[in-house]
N, CA and C of each residue as an Amber inpcrd file, in Angstrom:
protein
   495
  38.4000000  14.1820000  12.5500000  38.1420000  12.7530000  12.5010000
  39.4930000  12.0500000  12.6660000  39.5430000  11.1610000  13.6040000
  40.7730000  10.4330000  13.8810000  40.6500000   9.0040000  13.3430000
  41.6430000   8.6100000  12.5640000  41.6660000   7.2460000  12.0310000
  42.5410000   6.3940000  12.9430000  41.9920000   5.2630000  13.3460000
  42.7370000   4.2970000  14.1630000  42.7960000   2.9820000  13.3960000
  43.8810000   2.2510000  13.5960000  44.0060000   0.9440000  12.9620000
  43.6040000  -0.1170000  13.9650000  42.6580000  -0.9670000  13.5560000
  42.1350000  -2.0200000  14.4150000  42.4600000  -3.3800000  13.8160000
  42.6520000  -4.3420000  14.6870000  42.7990000  -5.7190000  14.2280000
  41.4540000  -6.1710000  13.6770000  41.4880000  -6.7680000  12.5250000
  40.2460000  -7.2590000  11.9220000  39.5910000  -8.2900000  12.8410000
  40.3970000  -9.0850000  13.5030000  39.8680000 -10.1220000  14.3970000
  39.1210000  -9.5380000  15.6000000  39.3380000  -8.2510000  15.9180000
  38.6330000  -7.6110000  17.0320000  37.2920000  -7.0060000  16.6110000
  37.0700000  -6.8840000  15.3080000  35.8360000  -6.2620000  14.8290000
  34.6950000  -7.2680000  14.8080000  33.4850000  -6.7610000  15.0510000
  32.2920000  -7.6090000  15.1250000  31.3210000  -7.1700000  14.0310000
  30.9220000  -8.1060000  13.1890000  29.9490000  -7.8130000  12.1390000
  28.5690000  -7.6320000  12.7670000  27.8800000  -6.5640000  12.3830000
  26.5260000  -6.3180000  12.8870000  25.5780000  -7.3600000  12.3100000
  24.8060000  -7.9890000  13.1760000  23.8900000  -9.0400000  12.7100000
  22.7170000  -8.4780000  11.9140000  22.4590000  -7.1860000  12.0210000
  21.3450000  -6.5660000  11.3000000  21.7530000  -5.9940000   9.9410000
  23.0350000  -6.0410000   9.5960000  23.4890000  -5.4080000   8.3490000
  22.7720000  -6.0150000   7.1390000  22.0020000  -5.1940000   6.4130000
  21.2080000  -5.7340000   5.2950000  21.9430000  -5.8030000   3.9600000
  23.1860000  -5.3390000   3.9040000  23.8870000  -5.3030000   2.6190000
  24.4890000  -6.6580000   2.2810000  24.5270000  -6.9250000   0.9770000
  25.1350000  -8.1510000   0.4670000  25.7850000  -7.8290000  -0.8570000
  26.6500000  -8.7080000  -1.3150000  27.3120000  -8.5370000  -2.5990000
  27.0370000  -9.7360000  -3.4890000  26.8220000  -9.4780000  -4.7690000
  26.7870000 -10.5600000  -5.7390000  28.2340000 -10.9890000  -5.9780000
  28.4370000 -12.0600000  -6.6990000  29.8030000 -12.4850000  -7.0270000
  30.5230000 -11.4060000  -7.8240000  29.8220000 -10.7690000  -8.7660000
  30.4330000  -9.7090000  -9.5750000  30.7770000  -8.5070000  -8.7100000
  29.8750000  -8.1030000  -7.8370000  30.1400000  -6.9700000  -6.9550000
  31.3350000  -7.2670000  -6.0470000  31.4090000  -8.5080000  -5.5590000
  32.5310000  -8.9320000  -4.7300000  33.8380000  -8.8330000  -5.5130000
  33.8060000  -9.3000000  -6.7510000  34.9870000  -9.2490000  -7.6140000
  35.3960000  -7.7980000  -7.8690000  34.4250000  -6.9320000  -8.1620000
  34.7000000  -5.5280000  -8.4380000  35.2660000  -4.8160000  -7.2070000
  34.6880000  -5.0670000  -6.0440000  35.1730000  -4.4350000  -4.8220000
  36.5650000  -4.9500000  -4.4650000  36.7960000  -6.2420000  -4.6570000
  38.1210000  -6.8120000  -4.4070000  39.1540000  -6.1530000  -5.3160000
  38.8250000  -5.9960000  -6.5920000  39.7450000  -5.3570000  -7.5380000
  40.0400000  -3.9170000  -7.1120000  39.0240000  -3.2020000  -6.6760000
  39.1920000  -1.8250000  -6.2330000  40.0930000  -1.7500000  -4.9990000
  39.8740000  -2.6360000  -4.0500000  40.6940000  -2.6440000  -2.8300000
  42.1360000  -3.0170000  -3.1560000  42.3260000  -3.9600000  -4.0570000
  43.6900000  -4.3220000  -4.4510000  44.3900000  -3.1510000  -5.1250000
  43.6450000  -2.3970000  -5.9190000  44.2200000  -1.2830000  -6.6630000
  44.4770000  -0.0540000  -5.7850000  43.5110000   0.2800000  -4.9240000
  43.5850000   1.5270000  -4.1700000  43.7390000   1.3550000  -2.6560000
  43.5310000   0.1390000  -2.1500000  43.5400000  -0.0640000  -0.7020000
  42.2310000   0.3970000  -0.0910000  42.2210000   0.5450000   1.2200000
  41.0290000   1.0480000   1.9110000  41.1730000   2.5630000   1.9890000
  40.4700000   3.2790000   1.1240000  40.5530000   4.7370000   1.1000000
  39.4080000   5.3840000   1.8730000  38.4480000   4.5890000   2.2700000
  37.2930000   5.0360000   3.0420000  37.2960000   4.2070000   4.3290000
  37.6890000   4.8010000   5.4560000  37.8170000   4.0000000   6.6870000
  36.5060000   3.3210000   7.1010000  36.6530000   2.2300000   7.8130000
  35.5190000   1.4850000   8.3470000  34.9510000   2.2770000   9.5300000
  33.6410000   2.3260000   9.6610000  33.0000000   3.0020000  10.7850000
  32.6630000   1.9440000  11.8310000  33.1820000   2.1240000  13.0420000
  32.8900000   1.1740000  14.1210000  32.3880000   1.9280000  15.3430000
  31.6580000   1.2150000  16.1880000  31.1010000   1.8050000  17.3970000
  32.0850000   1.6620000  18.5430000  32.2270000   2.7210000  19.3330000
  33.0630000   2.6430000  20.5240000  32.2270000   2.7220000  21.7970000
  30.9120000   2.7090000  21.6510000  30.0070000   2.6850000  22.7960000
  30.3170000   1.4550000  23.6510000  30.3280000   1.6200000  24.9730000
  30.6890000   0.5120000  25.8840000  29.8640000  -0.7490000  25.6160000
  28.5850000  -0.5800000  25.3140000  27.7080000  -1.7340000  25.0870000
  27.8300000  -2.2900000  23.6690000  28.4350000  -1.5310000  22.7570000
  28.4820000  -1.9170000  21.3370000  29.9070000  -1.8620000  20.7880000
  30.9000000  -2.0030000  21.6290000  32.3070000  -1.8180000  21.2710000
  32.7200000  -2.7120000  20.1020000  33.3310000  -2.0720000  19.0930000
  33.8950000  -2.7280000  17.9050000  32.8660000  -3.3310000  16.9470000
  31.5990000  -2.9710000  17.1080000  30.5840000  -3.3840000  16.1320000
  30.8010000  -2.5620000  14.8650000  30.8440000  -3.2270000  13.7280000
  30.9840000  -2.5250000  12.4470000  29.6500000  -1.8760000  12.1060000
  29.6910000  -0.5780000  11.8400000  28.4900000   0.1500000  11.4260000
  28.4990000   0.3160000   9.9030000  29.6360000   0.6310000   9.3540000
  29.7620000   0.8090000   7.9070000  31.0600000   0.2210000   7.4050000
  30.9790000  -0.6140000   6.3670000  32.1770000  -1.1910000   5.7720000
  32.2910000  -2.6950000   5.9100000  31.1850000  -3.3680000   6.1740000
  31.1960000  -4.8290000   6.3550000  31.8630000  -5.5620000   5.1930000
  31.4990000  -5.1830000   3.9780000  32.0220000  -5.9090000   2.8140000
  33.5130000  -5.6450000   2.6280000  33.9400000  -4.4110000   2.8910000
  35.3670000  -4.0990000   2.7870000  36.1770000  -4.8660000   3.8320000
  35.6380000  -4.9810000   5.0370000  36.3260000  -5.7550000   6.0840000
  36.4330000  -7.2120000   5.6600000  35.3320000  -7.7590000   5.1680000
  35.3150000  -9.1640000   4.7400000  36.3750000  -9.4020000   3.6480000
  36.4400000  -8.5200000   2.6820000  37.4040000  -8.6860000   1.5820000
  38.8310000  -8.4750000   2.0780000  39.0570000  -7.4830000   2.9290000
  40.3970000  -7.2480000   3.4640000  40.8820000  -8.4890000   4.2240000
  39.9600000  -9.1180000   4.9460000  40.2890000 -10.3550000   5.6720000
  40.6400000 -11.4750000   4.6850000  39.8680000 -11.5950000   3.6070000
  40.1540000 -12.5960000   2.5700000  41.5220000 -12.3690000   1.9420000
  41.9530000 -11.1110000   1.8920000  43.2570000 -10.7660000   1.3300000
  44.3830000 -10.9590000   2.3520000  44.0370000 -11.5880000   3.4750000
  45.0100000 -11.9360000   4.5290000  45.5810000 -10.7200000   5.2530000
  44.8680000  -9.5960000   5.2010000  45.2800000  -8.4200000   5.9700000
  44.8490000  -8.6270000   7.4200000  45.5690000  -8.0200000   8.3480000
  45.2560000  -8.2120000   9.7700000  44.7410000  -6.9440000  10.4340000
  45.0420000  -5.7730000   9.8620000  44.5700000  -4.5050000  10.4220000
  43.9010000  -3.6820000   9.3380000  42.9870000  -2.8060000   9.7920000
  42.2240000  -2.0020000   8.8440000  41.9720000  -0.6230000   9.4490000
  42.0030000   0.4430000   8.6250000  41.7390000   1.7790000   9.1600000
  40.2620000   1.9560000   9.5260000  40.0350000   2.5460000  10.6910000
  38.6750000   2.7190000  11.2080000  38.4910000   4.1130000  11.7850000
  37.2440000   4.5210000  11.8190000  36.8250000   5.7100000  12.5470000
  35.8530000   5.2200000  13.6080000  36.1100000   5.6260000  14.8590000
  35.2530000   5.2000000  15.9680000  34.2520000   6.3030000  16.3050000
  33.0040000   5.9180000  16.4730000  31.9740000   6.8560000  16.9230000
  31.1910000   6.1990000  18.0540000  30.5490000   7.0020000  18.8660000
  29.8300000   6.5040000  20.0340000  28.3290000   6.6390000  19.8020000
  27.6780000   5.5170000  19.5210000  26.2310000   5.5280000  19.2470000
  25.5090000   4.4560000  20.0540000  24.2880000   4.7930000  20.4540000
  23.3860000   3.7890000  21.0340000  22.9030000   2.8850000  19.9020000
  22.3940000   1.7250000  20.2600000  22.0090000   0.6840000  19.3100000
  21.0950000   1.1990000  18.1920000  20.0290000   1.9200000  18.5310000
  19.0690000   2.3650000  17.5060000  19.7190000   3.3330000  16.5160000
  20.5410000   4.2460000  16.9870000  21.2330000   5.1870000  16.0910000
  22.2910000   4.4570000  15.2680000  22.9070000   3.4540000  15.8500000
  23.8840000   2.6310000  15.1220000  23.2180000   1.9700000  13.9170000
  22.0470000   1.3860000  14.1310000  21.3160000   0.7450000  13.0260000
  20.9080000   1.7640000  11.9670000  20.4310000   2.9140000  12.4060000
  20.0210000   3.9500000  11.4570000  21.2020000   4.3940000  10.5930000
  22.3470000   4.6310000  11.2290000  23.5160000   5.0580000  10.4640000
  23.9450000   3.9800000   9.4740000  23.8730000   2.7160000   9.8660000
  24.2240000   1.6170000   8.9660000  23.4100000   1.7050000   7.6750000
  22.1190000   1.9100000   7.8010000  21.2540000   1.9860000   6.6150000
  21.5280000   3.2690000   5.8420000  21.6630000   4.3840000   6.5320000
  21.9060000   5.6640000   5.8590000  23.2310000   5.6610000   5.0910000
  24.2610000   5.0260000   5.6360000  25.5470000   4.9640000   4.9410000
  25.4270000   4.2590000   3.5970000  24.4920000   3.3260000   3.5080000
  24.3190000   2.5580000   2.2830000  23.2300000   3.0990000   1.3760000
  22.3170000   3.8870000   1.9130000  21.1830000   4.3490000   1.1210000
  21.3270000   5.7960000   0.6540000  21.8310000   6.6580000   1.4950000
  21.8940000   8.0810000   1.1880000  23.1340000   8.4020000   0.3690000
  23.1640000   7.9240000  -0.8570000  24.3600000   8.0520000  -1.6780000
  24.2050000   8.9900000  -2.8670000  23.0310000   9.5180000  -3.0810000
  22.8260000  10.3640000  -4.2530000  22.5570000   9.5230000  -5.4930000
  22.5610000  10.1820000  -6.6300000  22.3090000   9.4810000  -7.8820000
  23.3400000   9.9260000  -8.9140000  23.3410000   9.2790000 -10.0490000
  24.3240000   9.5300000 -11.0950000  23.7690000  10.4890000 -12.1300000
  24.6120000  11.3730000 -12.6160000  24.2710000  12.2170000 -13.7530000
  24.8430000  11.5160000 -14.9850000  24.0060000  10.7800000 -15.6810000
  24.4670000   9.9660000 -16.7990000  24.8940000  10.8100000 -18.0080000
  24.4070000  12.0340000 -18.1060000  24.8960000  12.9150000 -19.1710000
  26.3660000  13.2250000 -18.9540000  26.7130000  13.6170000 -17.7400000
  28.1200000  13.9100000 -17.4400000  28.9600000  12.6580000 -17.6260000
  28.4600000  11.5320000 -17.1410000  29.2160000  10.2880000 -17.2810000
  29.4610000   9.9500000 -18.7450000  28.4390000  10.1250000 -19.5770000
  28.6030000   9.7650000 -20.9920000  29.5740000  10.6940000 -21.7130000
  29.7360000  11.9090000 -21.1980000  30.6580000  12.8590000 -21.8130000
  32.0990000  12.7040000 -21.3260000  32.2960000  12.0190000 -20.2200000
  33.6300000  11.9490000 -19.6280000  34.1900000  10.5410000 -19.4580000
  33.3520000   9.5220000 -19.6410000  33.7950000   8.1490000 -19.4320000
  33.3140000   7.2610000 -20.5640000  34.0950000   6.2560000 -20.8770000
  33.6910000   5.2520000 -21.8530000  32.8300000   4.2110000 -21.1590000
  31.8750000   3.6670000 -21.8790000  30.9980000   2.6420000 -21.3080000
  31.8240000   1.4560000 -20.8060000  32.8430000   1.0540000 -21.5790000
  33.6840000  -0.0740000 -21.1550000  34.3570000   0.1990000 -19.8220000
  34.7980000   1.4370000 -19.6090000  35.4010000   1.7940000 -18.3230000
  34.3940000   1.6240000 -17.1990000  33.2020000   2.1740000 -17.4000000
  32.1690000   2.1040000 -16.3660000  31.8020000   0.6650000 -16.0410000
  31.7300000  -0.1770000 -17.0660000  31.4370000  -1.5960000 -16.8500000
  32.5820000  -2.2540000 -16.0760000  33.8260000  -1.9490000 -16.4530000
  34.9780000  -2.4850000 -15.7280000  34.9690000  -2.0640000 -14.2670000
  34.4470000  -0.8770000 -13.9960000  34.4560000  -0.3440000 -12.6320000
  33.2390000  -0.7790000 -11.8250000  32.3490000  -1.5860000 -12.4230000
  31.2540000  -2.1450000 -11.6470000  29.8520000  -1.8510000 -12.1250000
  29.6830000  -0.9640000 -13.1100000  28.3430000  -0.7140000 -13.6360000
  27.9280000  -1.8560000 -14.5480000  26.6270000  -2.0660000 -14.6510000
  26.0800000  -2.9890000 -15.6390000  25.7710000  -2.1510000 -16.8760000
  25.9350000  -2.7520000 -18.0550000  25.6170000  -2.0180000 -19.2860000
  24.1860000  -1.4990000 -19.2600000  23.2820000  -2.2960000 -18.7330000
  21.8850000  -1.8690000 -18.7030000  21.7000000  -0.6310000 -17.8250000
  22.5200000  -0.4650000 -16.7890000  22.4380000   0.7400000 -15.9610000
  22.8650000   1.9630000 -16.7750000  23.9720000   1.8360000 -17.4840000
  24.5060000   2.9580000 -18.2370000  23.6000000   3.2790000 -19.4210000
  23.3120000   2.2700000 -20.2560000  22.4800000   2.4990000 -21.4320000
  21.0460000   2.8310000 -21.0550000  20.5600000   2.2730000 -19.9720000
  19.1820000   2.4880000 -19.5650000  18.9010000   3.9130000 -19.1390000
  19.9280000   4.6530000 -18.7240000  19.7400000   6.0100000 -18.2530000
  20.0360000   7.0740000 -19.3120000  20.5820000   6.6730000 -20.4280000
  20.9340000   7.6370000 -21.4740000  19.7680000   7.7560000 -22.4480000
  19.3820000   8.9870000 -22.7520000  18.2960000   9.1850000 -23.6980000
  18.6980000   8.6590000 -25.0670000  17.7240000   8.1270000 -25.8010000
  18.0330000   7.6110000 -27.1290000  17.2430000   8.3730000 -28.1830000
  17.7950000   8.4080000 -29.3680000  17.0950000   8.9260000 -30.5430000
  17.1590000   7.8050000 -31.5670000  16.0190000   7.4310000 -32.0650000
  15.9970000   6.3160000 -33.0110000  16.3040000   6.7960000 -34.4220000
  17.1940000   6.0970000 -35.0760000  17.5340000   6.3690000 -36.4670000
  17.5020000   5.0350000 -37.2060000  16.9750000   5.0370000 -38.4090000
  16.8610000   3.8060000 -39.1710000  18.0380000   3.6910000 -40.1370000
  18.6650000   2.5240000 -40.1520000  19.8070000   2.2690000 -41.0280000
  19.5940000   0.9690000 -41.7730000  20.1990000   0.8910000 -42.9280000
  20.2680000  -0.3940000 -43.6250000  21.4480000  -1.1460000 -43.0260000
  21.5660000  -2.4660000 -43.2520000  22.7030000  -3.2200000 -42.7250000
  24.0490000  -2.6410000 -43.1350000  24.1490000  -2.0680000 -44.3450000
  25.4150000  -1.4930000 -44.7850000  25.7700000  -0.2020000 -44.0530000
  24.7540000   0.4940000 -43.5610000  24.9860000   1.7630000 -42.8800000
  25.2240000   1.5970000 -41.3730000  24.9980000   0.4200000 -40.8890000
  25.0330000   0.2170000 -39.4400000  26.4290000   0.4940000 -38.8790000
  26.5310000   1.4760000 -38.0000000  27.8350000   1.8540000 -37.4510000
  27.9360000   1.6760000 -35.9370000  26.8540000   1.4330000 -35.2810000
  26.8780000   1.3390000 -33.8240000  26.2560000   0.0240000 -33.3860000
  26.8780000  -0.6110000 -32.4310000  26.3080000  -1.8280000 -31.8620000
  25.8580000  -1.5270000 -30.4430000  24.6990000  -2.0240000 -30.0850000
  24.2350000  -1.9260000 -28.7070000  23.2700000  -3.0700000 -28.4640000
  22.7900000  -3.1800000 -27.2650000  21.9350000  -4.3030000 -26.9130000
  20.6170000  -4.3170000 -27.6870000  20.2080000  -3.1640000 -28.2030000
  18.9090000  -3.0920000 -28.8670000  18.9640000  -3.3250000 -30.3730000
  20.1330000  -3.5170000 -30.9330000  20.2290000  -3.7330000 -32.3790000
  19.9400000  -5.2010000 -32.6850000  19.0470000  -5.4120000 -33.6530000
  18.7810000  -6.7950000 -34.0270000  19.8420000  -7.2750000 -35.0060000
  19.8610000  -8.5590000 -35.2900000  20.9380000  -9.1390000 -36.0980000
  21.0220000  -8.5450000 -37.4960000  19.8950000  -8.1310000 -38.0580000
  19.9260000  -7.5430000 -39.3980000  20.2670000  -6.0560000 -39.3440000
  20.2900000  -5.4840000 -38.1650000  20.6210000  -4.0710000 -37.9690000
  19.5480000  -3.1570000 -38.5540000  18.3320000  -3.6560000 -38.7230000
  17.2340000  -2.8140000 -39.1880000  16.5790000  -2.1890000 -37.9540000
  16.3160000  -0.9230000 -38.0400000  15.6950000  -0.2310000 -36.9120000
  16.6520000  -0.0550000 -35.7520000  17.9370000  -0.0040000 -36.0660000
  18.9390000   0.1420000 -35.0120000  18.7680000   1.4720000 -34.2980000
  19.0490000   1.4630000 -33.0260000  19.0210000   2.6970000 -32.2510000
  20.4490000   3.1050000 -31.9500000  20.7220000   4.3410000 -32.1960000
  22.0300000   4.8930000 -31.8460000  21.8520000   5.6290000 -30.5260000
  22.7160000   5.3220000 -29.6020000  22.6410000   5.9730000 -28.2960000
  23.2570000   7.3580000 -28.4000000  22.5020000   8.3620000 -27.9410000
  23.0220000   9.7210000 -27.9030000  22.6680000  10.3340000 -26.5600000
  23.5650000  11.1460000 -26.0360000  23.1950000  11.8680000 -24.8330000
  22.4500000  13.1360000 -25.2360000  22.0950000  13.9640000 -24.2650000
  21.2730000  15.1420000 -24.5510000  21.9680000  16.1430000 -25.4590000
  23.2830000  16.1410000 -25.4690000  24.0060000  17.0840000 -26.3190000
  24.2170000  16.5470000 -27.7270000  23.7660000  15.3230000 -28.0080000
  23.8830000  14.7490000 -29.3350000  25.1300000  13.9330000 -29.5570000
  25.9630000  13.8010000 -28.5190000  27.1760000  12.9800000 -28.6660000
  26.7780000  11.5110000 -28.7910000  27.2910000  10.8270000 -29.8040000
  26.9860000   9.4260000 -30.0130000  27.8070000   8.5780000 -29.0540000
  27.1850000   7.5630000 -28.5370000  27.8350000   6.6960000 -27.5620000
  27.8520000   5.2910000 -28.1180000  29.0120000   4.7500000 -28.3100000
  29.1100000   3.3880000 -28.8420000  29.4230000   2.4110000 -27.7240000
  29.0740000   1.1760000 -27.9490000  29.3070000   0.1160000 -26.9620000
  30.7500000  -0.2970000 -26.9870000
């Protein structure tokens, strides 16, 4: 795979690209690009009829442009229009899933939230075991604890490790 640097002004955004970013996602991606740069090259078409159409990386290009950068690393591939569209969707959809047990054992929830996860994504995927505590015994805070801390749920992964917010 050969990486080439292209002028951002020469790249063309695909009009069919279905991806969008929320303000938070935009902020998170901007922070990541500022911290690490573009570590995943932009995929562009080099087909004569589709030259410089962005296939993958629209949001990264947009943010790099906002950061006043003029060139961006790209990988050029030669695809007809229908395959170009298919790859665009596959690049965004075929990403696999998260193993939340491994994540809970190796990462703090605050880290994951800082890196772009929503608390509901992290907590929503971790198995819970309900334990009843009095207000004096309450040691864990999470979204499901009521103000009196009665009937509080402590988040635990499958191995029994307690996860605090």
